[in-house]
N, C-alpha and C positions, 0 to 999 in steps of 0.2 A: 504494500500500500504506500509506503514511503517513497519507493522508487517511482511509482505511478504518479504520485503528487509532484515529485521533482520534475519529471518529464512534462507534466501538465503545466507547471509554472514556467519552465523554459520555453515551451511551445507558445503559451499565451503572452508572455512578456509582461512588462509593467502596465499599470493602469494608465489610461489616457489622462494627461494633465498632471501626472505625478512629478515629472521632472521639468516640465515646461508650463507656461501659463495656460490656464484652462480656456479653451476656445469654445467649448460647448457648455451650455448651462446644465446644472445638475437638477433634474426634475424631482418632484416629490414622490413619495411612495404611494402605492395604491392601497387604500384601506380595505376594499372588498377582496382583493387578491390576498392580502395579508391575513384576513379573517378566514378565507377558505383554506389557506395553508395551515393555519393554527388548528382548524377543525380536523384536517386530514392528519396532522401530527398526533392530536389527541386520540382520534379513532385508531390510528396505527398502534399507539401505545396500549390501548385497551385490547386490541386484537392480539398483540404480542404477548401480553400478560395472560390472556385466556388460552392462547395456543401454546404457551410454554409448558403447560401441564399436559403431558402426553397421555394421560389416562382419562380422557373425557368420552370414551366410547361406550362405557357400560351404563346401565340404569342407575347404579349406585352413585355415579359421578355427575349426574345431571345438575345437582345443586352447585357444583363448582363453576359451571359455565355461566349460570345466572349471576 
């Protein structure tokens, strides 16, 4: 993972405007897109926690999923 990150940073290079004056304005963030991302992260967290228990296939373990 570290080598992949290093290759990615070498490939992408520095941010625009990092070493020279900024020519393009920095636009604001999108609140709806940020909200959707936060909901997806929370949903993924709950799915990961319920799926981490590998014994949810029997009748006795139905309460764990809930």
